[in-house]
C-alpha positions in Angstrom: 0.0 0.0 0.0 1.3 3.4 -0.9 0.0 7.0 -0.4 0.5 9.3 -3.3 -0.8 12.9 -3.7 -3.4 12.2 -1.0 -4.6 9.0 -2.7 -4.2 5.6 -1.0 -3.0 3.1 -3.6 -3.1 -0.7 -3.1 -0.2 -1.6 -5.3 1.2 -5.0 -6.1 4.6 -6.3 -4.9 7.3 -6.1 -7.5 8.8 -9.4 -8.6 12.4 -10.1 -9.7 14.1 -13.3 -10.7 10.7 -15.1 -10.9 10.8 -18.8 -11.4 9.1 -20.2 -14.5 6.0 -22.4 -14.0 3.8 -24.3 -16.4 0.1 -24.6 -15.9 -2.8 -26.8 -16.9 -6.2 -27.5 -15.6 -9.9 -28.0 -16.4 -13.1 -26.6 -15.1 -12.7 -28.4 -11.7 -9.0 -29.0 -11.1 -6.1 -26.5 -11.6 -2.4 -27.3 -11.6 -1.0 -23.7 -11.5 2.5 -24.5 -10.3 4.4 -27.1 -12.3 7.9 -25.9 -11.6 9.9 -25.6 -14.9 13.3 -26.4 -13.4 12.4 -29.9 -12.2 8.8 -30.6 -13.4 7.4 -31.0 -9.9 3.8 -30.0 -9.0 3.8 -27.7 -6.0 0.1 -27.2 -5.7 -3.4 -28.4 -6.8 -6.5 -26.4 -6.2 -10.2 -26.4 -6.6 -12.9 -23.7 -6.3 -15.2 -23.9 -3.3 -18.6 -22.3 -3.1 -18.9 -22.8 0.7 -15.4 -21.4 1.3 -15.9 -18.6 -1.3 -12.4 -19.1 -2.6 -9.7 -21.6 -3.5 -8.8 -24.7 -1.6 -5.2 -25.7 -2.2 -3.3 -28.9 -1.5 0.5 -28.2 -1.2 3.5 -30.3 -0.4 6.5 -29.4 1.9 9.9 -28.1 1.3 11.5 -31.5 1.3 8.8 -33.4 -0.7 6.6 -31.5 -3.2 2.9 -32.3 -3.6 3.7 -34.5 -6.7 6.8 -35.5 -8.6 7.9 -38.3 -10.9 11.2 -40.1 -11.0 12.9 -43.2 -12.2 15.5 -45.6 -10.7 17.1 -49.0 -11.3 14.7 -51.8 -10.2 15.5 -53.9 -7.1 16.4 -57.5 -7.6 13.9 -60.3 -7.4 14.7 -61.2 -3.8 14.1 -57.6 -2.7 10.5 -57.5 -4.0 7.5 -58.8 -2.1 5.4 -60.6 -4.7 1.7 -59.8 -4.7 2.0 -56.9 -2.3 0.5 -53.9 -4.1 -0.1 -51.8 -1.0 1.7 -51.4 2.3 2.5 -48.8 4.9 5.6 -48.2 7.0 7.9 -45.5 8.0 11.1 -45.5 5.9 14.4 -45.9 7.5 16.5 -42.7 8.2 17.7 -41.4 4.9 15.6 -43.8 2.8 13.7 -42.1 0.0 11.2 -44.9 -0.5 10.6 -48.6 -0.3 12.5 -51.0 -2.5 15.2 -48.6 -3.7 18.3 -50.4 -5.1 21.4 -49.2 -6.8 22.3 -45.6 -7.6 19.2 -43.4 -7.8 18.9 -41.5 -11.1 17.9 -37.9 -10.6 16.3 -37.0 -14.0 17.1 -33.5 -15.3 14.5 -31.5 -17.2 15.6 -31.2 -20.8 12.5 -29.3 -22.0 8.8 -29.3 -22.3 6.4 -29.9 -25.1 3.0 -28.2 -24.6 0.6 -30.5 -26.6 -2.1 -28.2 -28.1 -0.3 -25.4 -26.0 -2.1 -26.7 -22.9 -1.0 -30.2 -21.9 2.6 -30.2 -20.4 4.7 -33.1 -21.5 8.0 -32.7 -19.5 11.0 -34.3 -21.1 13.7 -35.6 -18.6 17.2 -36.7 -19.5 19.0 -39.5 -17.6 22.3 -41.0 -18.4 20.8 -43.8 -20.4 17.9 -42.1 -22.2 14.8 -39.9 -21.7 11.6 -40.0 -19.7 8.5 -38.1 -20.8 5.9 -37.2 -18.1 2.5 -35.9 -19.1 0.2 -34.0 -16.7 -3.3 -34.3 -18.0 -6.5 -32.8 -16.6 -9.2 -34.3 -18.9 -12.1 -31.8 -19.5 -15.3 -32.7 -17.6 -13.5 -34.9 -15.1 -12.8 -34.1 -11.4 -9.3 -35.3 -11.5 -6.0 -35.6 -13.3 -3.8 -38.3 -14.9 0.0 -38.6 -14.6 1.6 -40.7 -17.4 5.4 -41.4 -17.5 7.2 -43.3 -20.2 10.9 -44.2 -20.4 12.6 -44.5 -23.8 14.7 -46.6 -24.2 14.7 -48.6 -21.0 18.3 -49.8 -20.4 17.1 -52.8 -18.4 14.9 -53.2 -15.4 13.9 -49.7 -14.2 11.2 -48.5 -11.8 9.2 -45.4 -12.6 7.6 -43.8 -9.6 5.2 -41.0 -8.6 5.6 -39.8 -5.1 4.2 -36.9 -3.2 3.2 -35.5 0.1 0.2 -33.6 1.4 1.9 -31.1 3.6 -0.8 -28.5 4.0 -4.3 -27.6 3.1 -4.9 -23.9 2.4 -7.8 -21.6 1.8 -7.1 -18.6 -0.4 -8.8 -15.4 -1.4 -5.9 -13.1 -2.3 -3.7 -14.5 0.5 -3.2 -18.1 1.8 -4.5 -19.4 5.1 -3.3 -22.8 6.4 -6.3 -24.8 7.6 -5.7 -26.6 10.9 -7.9 -29.5 9.9 -7.2 -33.3 10.3 -6.3 -35.4 7.3 -7.6 -39.0 7.2 -5.5 -41.4 5.1 -7.1 -44.7 4.3 -7.4 -47.5 1.8 -10.7 -47.7 -0.1 -11.2 -51.4 -0.5 -14.1 -51.3 -2.9 -12.5 -48.9 -5.4 -8.9 -50.0 -4.6 -7.6 -46.4 -4.1 -5.5 -44.7 -1.6 -7.5 -41.8 -0.1 -6.8 -38.6 1.8 -9.9 -36.9 3.3 -9.6 -33.4 4.7 -12.0 -32.2 7.4 -13.7 -33.3 10.6 -16.4 -34.5 11.5 -17.2 -34.7 7.8 -14.7 -34.1 4.9 -14.9 -31.2 2.5 -12.0 -32.1 0.2 -10.6 -35.5 -0.8 -7.9 -36.9 -3.1 -7.9 -40.5 -4.4 -4.8 -42.2 -6.0 -4.7 -45.4 -8.0 -2.3 -46.7 -10.6 -3.8 -47.8 -13.9 -1.6 -50.9 -14.3 -2.4 -53.9 -12.1 1.2 -54.7 -11.4 2.0 -51.2 -10.0 2.8 -50.8 -6.3 1.1 -48.3 -4.0 2.7 -47.3 -0.6 1.9 -44.7 2.0 3.6 -43.7 5.3 3.6 -40.6 7.6 6.5 -38.3 7.4 9.2 -39.4 9.9 9.1 -37.5 13.1 6.0 -35.6 12.1 4.3 -36.0 15.5 1.9 -38.3 17.2 -1.2 -39.8 15.6 -4.4 -38.1 16.6 -6.4 -39.8 19.3 -9.1 -42.1 18.0 -7.4 -42.5 14.6 -8.1 -46.2 14.5 -11.9 -45.9 14.9 -12.4 -47.0 11.3 -9.8 -49.8 11.3 -12.3 -52.6 11.4 -13.7 -51.5 8.0 -10.3 -52.0 6.3 -9.1 -55.3 4.9 -6.2 -56.8 6.9 -4.3 -57.6 3.7 -4.4 -53.9 2.6 -1.6 -53.1 5.0 -2.7 -49.6 5.5 -4.1 -48.3 8.8 -6.2 -45.1 8.8 -4.2 -42.0 9.9 -6.2 -39.1 11.2 -3.5 -36.5 11.9 -3.3 -32.8 12.5 -0.5 -30.8 10.8 1.2 -34.1 9.9 2.4 -34.6 6.3 1.4 -37.9 4.8 3.5 -39.3 2.0 2.7 -41.8 -0.8 4.6 -43.6 -3.6 3.3 -45.4 -6.7 5.9 -47.4 -8.5 6.1 -49.9 -11.4 8.9 -51.8 -13.0 8.8 -51.3 -16.7 8.8 -48.5 -19.3 5.4 -46.9 -18.4 3.5 -45.8 -15.4 0.0 -44.2 -15.4 -1.7 -42.9 -12.2 -5.2 -41.7 -11.9 -6.1 -39.1 -9.2 -9.7 -38.1 -8.4 -10.8 -35.1 -6.5 -14.2 -34.6 -4.7 -15.6 -33.4 -1.4 -15.2 -36.9 0.2 -13.2 -40.0 -0.4 -16.1 -42.0 -2.0 -16.6 -39.4 -4.6 -12.9 -39.0 -5.3 -12.6 -42.8 -5.7 -15.5 -42.9 -8.1 -13.8 -40.2 -10.2 -10.7 -42.4 -10.4 -12.7 -45.5 -11.5 -14.5 -43.5 -14.2 -11.2 -42.3 -15.6 -9.8 -45.9 -15.5 -12.8 -47.1 -17.5 -12.0 -44.5 -20.2 -8.3 -45.2 -20.1 -5.4 -42.9 -20.6 -5.2 -43.0 -24.4 -8.8 -42.0 -24.8 -8.5 -39.2 -22.1 -5.4 -37.8 -23.8 -7.1 -37.7 -27.2 -10.2 -36.1 -25.9 -8.1 -33.5 -24.1 -6.2 -32.7 -27.2 -9.3 -32.5 -29.3 -10.9 -30.1 -26.8 -7.9 -27.9 -26.6 -7.4 -27.8 -30.4 -11.2 -27.1 -30.9 -11.2 -24.0 -28.7 -10.7 -21.0 -31.0 -10.7 -23.3 -34.0 -11.5 -21.5 -37.3 -10.3 -18.1 -36.0 -7.2 -16.7 -37.7 -5.0 -15.3 -35.0 -2.2 -12.8 -35.7 0.3 -14.0 -38.2 3.5 -15.7 -37.2 4.2 -19.0 -35.5 5.4 -17.5 -32.3 2.4 -15.2 -32.1 0.1 -18.1 -32.8 1.5 -20.1 -29.9 1.2 -17.1 -27.6 -2.4 -16.5 -28.7 -3.5 -20.1 -28.2 -1.7 -20.6 -24.9 -3.3 -17.5 -23.4 -6.7 -18.2 -25.0 -6.7 -21.5 -23.1 -5.3 -20.0 -19.9 -8.1 -17.5 -19.9 -10.7 -20.3 -20.7 -9.7 -22.5 -17.8 -8.3 -20.0 -15.2 -10.7 -17.0 -15.4 -13.7 -19.3 -14.8 -14.4 -22.7 -13.3 -16.8 -24.8 -11.4 -16.9 -25.1 -7.7 -16.2 -28.6 -6.5 -18.9 -28.6 -3.8 -21.8 -27.0 -5.9 -20.7 -27.4 -9.6 -21.8 -23.8 -9.9 -19.8 -21.9 -12.5 -18.0 -18.8 -11.1 -15.9 -16.0 -12.7 -12.6 -15.0 -11.1 -9.5 -12.9 -11.8 -7.3 -16.0 -11.8 -7.3 -19.5 -10.3 -3.6 -19.3 -9.9 -2.3 -18.5 -6.4 0.6 -16.6 -8.1 -1.8 -13.8 -9.0 -1.9 -11.3 -6.1 -5.7 -10.9 -6.1 -6.6 -14.5 -7.1 -9.9 -16.3 -6.5 -12.1 -13.2 -6.4 -14.5 -11.5 -8.9 -14.0 -8.2 -10.7 -16.9 -7.5 -13.1 -14.6 -5.4 -15.3 -12.0 -8.2 -15.5 -14.5 -10.8 -16.2 -16.7 -8.9 -18.7 -14.4 -6.4 -20.5 -11.2 -8.5 -20.5 -11.9 -12.2 -20.1 -15.3 -12.4 -21.8 -14.1 -11.3 -25.3 -11.5 -14.1 -25.1 -14.2 -16.6 -24.2 -16.2 -15.5 -27.2 -13.2 -16.2 -29.5 -12.7 -19.6 -27.8 -16.2 -21.0 -27.5 -19.4 -18.9 -27.9 -21.5 -21.5 -26.0 -19.2 -21.2 -23.0 -19.2 -17.4 -23.3 -23.0 -17.4 -23.2 -22.9 -19.4 -20.0 -20.3 -17.0 -18.5 -22.4 -14.0 -19.5 -25.5 -15.5 -17.8 -23.4 -16.4 -14.7 -22.3 -12.7 -14.5 -25.8 -11.4 -14.6 -27.1 -14.1 -12.2 -24.4 -13.9 -9.5 -22.8 -10.5 -9.8 -25.2 -7.9 -11.4 -27.0 -7.2 -8.1 -23.7 -5.7 -6.9 -22.8 -4.1 -10.3 -20.3 -1.3 -9.9 -18.7 -2.7 -6.7 -15.0 -2.8 -6.8 -14.6 -6.6 -6.0 -16.8 -9.5 -4.9 -16.3 -12.9 -3.5 -16.9 -15.6 -6.1 -20.4 -16.1 -4.8 -21.3 -12.4 -5.5 -21.1 -11.0 -2.0 -19.1 -7.9 -1.3 -15.4 -8.3 -0.8 -13.7 -4.9 -1.5 -16.0 -1.8 -1.4 -15.7 1.1 -3.7 -17.7 2.2 -6.8 -16.2 1.9 -10.3 -18.1 3.2 -13.3 -16.3 0.8 -15.7 -17.4 -2.2 -13.6 -21.0 -1.0 -13.9 -20.9 -0.4 -17.6 -19.2 -3.8 -18.2 -22.5 -5.6 -18.0 -24.4 -4.0 -21.0 -21.1 -3.8 -23.0 -20.5 -7.6 -22.7 -24.1 -8.2 -23.6 -23.7 -6.0 -26.7 -20.5 -7.8 -27.8 -22.2 -11.2 -27.4 -25.3 -10.1 -29.5 -22.9 -8.6 -32.1 -20.9 -11.8 -32.4 -23.6 -14.4 -32.1 -26.9 -12.7 -32.9 -28.4 -14.9 -30.1 -31.1 -12.6 -28.8 -32.7 -15.4 -26.7 -30.6 -14.2 -23.7 -32.7 -11.0 -23.6 -35.7 -13.0 -22.5 -34.0 -14.5 -19.5 -34.8 -13.1 -16.1 -31.2 -12.6 -14.8 -30.4 -10.5 -17.9 -33.6 -8.4 -17.6 -33.1 -7.9 -13.9 -29.4 -7.2 -14.2 -29.9 -4.5 -16.8 -32.5 -2.9 -14.6 -29.9 -2.7 -11.8 -27.3 -1.1 -14.1 -29.9 1.4 -15.4 -30.9 2.5 -11.9 -27.3 2.8 -10.7 -26.3 4.8 -13.7 -28.9 7.4 -12.8 -27.7 7.3 -9.1 -24.1 8.2 -10.1 -25.1 10.9 -12.5 -23.4 14.1 -11.4 -26.5 16.4 -11.2 -27.2 18.9 -12.7 -24.7 17.7 -15.3 -25.2 14.8 -17.8 -21.9 13.1 -16.9 -21.3 10.3 -14.5 -18.9 10.1 -11.5 -16.7 7.3 -10.3 -14.8 6.7 -7.0 -12.2 4.4 -8.3 -10.2 4.3 -11.5 -9.8 1.3 -13.8 -6.5 0.6 -11.9 -8.7 0.3 -8.8 -7.0 3.3 -7.2 -8.9 6.5 -6.2 -9.9 8.9 -9.0 -8.2 12.3 -9.2 -11.5 14.0 -10.2 -15.1 12.7 -10.1 -15.5 12.6 -13.9 -13.2 10.2 -15.8 -13.4 10.5 -19.6 -12.7 6.8 -20.4 -15.3 5.7 -17.9 -17.9 8.1 -19.3 -17.2 6.8 -22.8 -18.1 3.3 -21.4 -21.2 4.8 -19.8 -22.1 6.4 -23.2 -21.6 3.0 -24.9 -23.8 1.4 -22.2 -26.6 3.9 -22.8 -26.4 3.3 -26.6 -26.9 -0.4 -25.8 -29.9 0.4 -23.7 -31.3 2.6 -26.5 -30.8 -0.3 -29.0 -32.8 -2.5 -26.7 -35.7 0.0 -26.6 -35.2 1.5 -23.2 -37.1 4.8 -23.1 -34.9 7.9 -22.7 -31.6 6.0 -23.2 -30.8 7.6 -26.5 -31.4 11.1 -25.2 -29.2 10.4 -22.2 -26.4 9.1 -24.4 -26.6 12.2 -26.7 -26.5 14.6 -23.7 -23.5 12.8 -22.2 -21.7 12.9 -25.5 -22.4 16.7 -25.9 -21.2 17.6 -22.4 -18.2 15.3 -22.4 -17.1 16.8 -25.8 -17.6 20.3 -24.5 -15.6 19.8 -21.2 -13.1 17.1 -21.7 -11.2 18.4 -24.8 -8.3 20.4 -23.5 -5.0 21.8 -24.7 -2.1 19.3 -25.0 1.5 19.3 -26.2 0.4 18.1 -29.7 -2.8 20.1 -29.8 -6.3 19.6 -28.5 -6.6 16.2 -26.7 -8.9 14.3 -24.3 -8.4 15.0 -20.7 -8.2 12.0 -18.5 -10.5 13.4 -15.8 -12.0 16.7 -14.7 -14.2 18.4 -12.1 -17.1 20.2 -13.8 -18.1 23.7 -12.6 -21.0 24.0 -10.3 -22.9 26.0 -12.9 -24.0 23.4 -15.5 -24.8 26.2 -18.0 -21.1 27.2 -18.1 -19.6 26.1 -21.4 -16.1 25.1 -22.4 -13.5 23.3 -20.4 -13.9 22.1 -16.9 -12.4 24.1 -14.1 -9.7 21.5 -13.2 -8.5 18.6 -15.4 -5.7 16.2 -15.7 -3.6 14.8 -18.6 -3.1 11.2 -17.6 -3.8 7.6 -18.8 -4.0 4.1 -17.4 -3.4 0.9 -19.3 -6.3 -1.0 -17.6 -8.7 1.6 -19.0 -7.0 3.7 -21.7 -8.2 6.6 -23.9 -6.4 4.7 -26.7 -9.5 2.5 -26.8 -12.0 5.3 -27.8 -12.4 4.2 -31.4 -12.6 0.6 -30.3 -15.7 1.5 -28.3 -17.1 3.5 -31.2 -16.7 6.9 -29.6 -14.7 8.6 -32.4 -13.2 8.1 -35.8 -9.7 6.5 -35.9 -8.4 9.6 -37.7 -10.1 12.2 -35.4 -7.4 14.8 -34.7 -8.2 15.1 -31.0 -7.9 11.3 -30.6 -4.6 11.2 -32.6 -3.2 13.9 -30.3 -4.3 11.8 -27.3 -2.8 8.6 -28.6 0.5 10.3 -29.5 0.6 11.8 -25.9 0.0 8.4 -24.3 3.0 6.8 -26.1 5.4 9.8 -25.6 7.7 11.1 -23.0 5.1 13.8 -22.3 3.2 11.1 -20.5 5.1 10.9 -17.1 4.1 7.2 -16.8 5.4 6.2 -20.2 8.3 3.8 -19.9 10.2 4.7 -23.1 13.5 2.9 -22.8 14.0 -0.8 -23.6 12.7 -3.2 -26.3 9.5 -3.7 -24.3 8.7 0.0 -23.7 5.1 0.8 -23.1 2.8 3.0 -20.9 2.5 2.3 -17.2 0.7 4.1 -14.3 1.3 4.6 -10.6 -0.4 1.3 -9.7 2.5 -0.5 -11.3 5.4 1.4 -12.8 6.6 -1.0 -15.4 5.3 -1.5 -18.9 1.8 -3.0 -18.9 0.9 -6.0 -21.0 -2.6 -4.4 -21.1 -1.0 -1.4 -22.8 0.3 -3.6 -25.6 -3.0 -5.3 -25.9 -4.7 -1.9 -26.1 -2.3 -1.0 -28.9 -3.5 -4.0 -30.9 -7.0 -2.7 -30.7 -6.1 0.7 -31.9 -7.1 0.9 -35.6 -4.0 0.4 -37.9 -4.8 3.7 -39.7 -4.5 5.6 -36.5 -0.9 4.2 -36.0 0.0 4.9 -39.6 -1.2 8.5 -39.3 1.3 8.8 -36.4 4.1 7.1 -38.5 4.0 4.0 -36.4 4.0 0.4 -37.8 1.1 -1.4 -36.2 2.9 -4.7 -36.7 5.4 -3.8 -34.0 2.9 -4.6 -31.2 2.2 -8.3 -31.9 5.9 -8.7 -32.5 6.7 -7.2 -29.2 4.3 -9.4 -27.3 5.5 -12.5 -29.1 9.1 -11.7 -28.2 8.4 -11.1 -24.5 8.9 -14.0 -22.1 6.1 -12.6 -20.0 5.3 -15.1 -17.2 6.4 -18.3 -18.9 4.5 -17.2 -22.0 1.4 -16.3 -20.0 -0.1 -12.8 -19.6 0.9 -10.9 -16.5 0.2 -7.3 -15.3 3.6 -5.7 -16.1 7.0 -6.7 -17.5 10.5 -5.5 -17.3 11.2 -3.0 -20.0 14.5 -4.6 -20.9 13.9 -8.3 -20.5 10.1 -8.6 -21.1 9.8 -10.8 -18.0 7.1 -10.5 -15.4 7.5 -7.7 -12.8 4.0 -7.6 -11.2 0.8 -9.6 -11.4 2.0 -13.1 -12.5 -0.6 -15.5 -13.9 -3.1 -12.8 -14.8 -5.8 -15.0 -16.4 -8.4 -12.3 -17.3 -5.6 -10.2 -19.0 -4.8 -13.3 -21.0 -8.3 -13.3 -22.4 -8.1 -9.7 -23.4 -4.7 -10.2 -25.0 -5.9 -13.3 -26.9 -8.9 -11.3 -28.1 -6.7 -8.4 -29.2 -4.3 -10.7 -31.0 -7.2 -12.3 -32.8 -8.7 -8.9 -33.8 -5.3 -7.7 -35.0 -4.9 -10.9 -37.1 -8.3 -10.6 -38.6 -7.8 -7.0 -39.6 -4.5 -7.9 -41.3 
């Protein structure tokens, strides 16, 4: 938090030397932290309606949540034939049961992102390679881990091991939950289970290898503490031959290991609110089989956005598809406990305001990307927005269930609802949504609140917070009022009485008061404070030359406010991308505008530049093709959208794993490619 010129700003932490992560996920399960340097999975999370946030499973410093390895197989005498499951504490220094010979620590040689979404991590060992695929099949509450060694030099054992070190609840920041974890063997489904919660569970993970000759082991972490009293209450329900006793422990990490001698290992992992549900998910995936689940996952990822020509160039195409999918799966999802779809900023814990709802983020940034990817899913997201969030339209931030999280009025958040509806109607011509009660009721809320925030006796509209979520310098912000004008035009097109007249009056007053002198000639002021006398003509008494990437005046033609070659607009655009703008970062290959909220070049600014009509750039002597090239060349956050980047390296500096920004960037890249 920082105070600046009397304004209290909630600014993000600056990042440096950020480790690279790969991501994957589906509507129910997210793997947001697959560490690039070793391919280990640091966390798994699900959305929870009852918890109004994310529930995370994480490992410990010594043993991550999930990792895959390979080692020479033990001799025949060292194996216990027919024992698929057993539990014991390993001896001091022992990494697992049945380890023989020198352990091969595989080194990551690279990653292949199948369809730009399914990570296939390639490891190198002294005698060959191992490929590990992390798969989250669409529609399934679970994941599949598949490892394959090529060529096997002789008897080798592939293993998946992990440790549930902590269960966390997260909205913005993490909170460790002091809840018991019950580890038990599910005899009927033949799975190892962890159930979290007491007296009834609220999160469970089930593990089962796909191959019948694989071996499954579990043990508590050595020295982790005493078992909780009463932990053996369910022991009579377990088969004696299973070899696993139930462990109900508090703050005690529980480890497991699945291993198999041979060239392949496949492990299914199910997630649900209880162990029975998680085990059923595993069995369902087993019935489909890994080859089918992989093909279905590839088809789904390749289908999303299919038929849309993204910006030209192979690197740009990869960037576009990766971020299209990141937005598709990480800016929305289904709660594990209710299966209700919710819209969030990001499902990744690496984003500093993850697991919460911003209507602007979801409707102005993510929604256009969803429309490019899959109009049917975009329709559902639009209805979710009206059903869950429209009753608090204009509120700064909400919990994922629509209740208030962070107070403060934002005009852009209010206008986002009719603007997203208009874009959907324009792209699909599906007017059936207009007959649905959530849409009718949500529009009524927006209409009433627009009138409430009108700055009487004027015909302009006030805001408390800017698009950056920081306090406004003046009550009237030009960009926000352009969005309000666009919203009123939408209402007029839908037949709302008086909407057209209100839009005309807003346009007249904004044009009269917000065009001010600038270094290149008349330009649009960012904000102003109108005189008390509404009959006074001309400029406002006080005004500011300023701009913000999350809501830029560069987008005025995009929203239909002015012609791309309008001189006032061109002067404004030139000012934004010039040293006259005190927040323009002009040095470095990734130079772009910034703002006080985050003082490095914004990815959103480069996306805005893609939506500026090419003729506007050419009128200023700028090649519009430079912006997709700049984005394609930037490392960003492992190829994913982030809030800001370093001007010299192009690597993330604030706001890693920014899913809704990924949607806006993918949409802008598609629009730029379609324009040619």
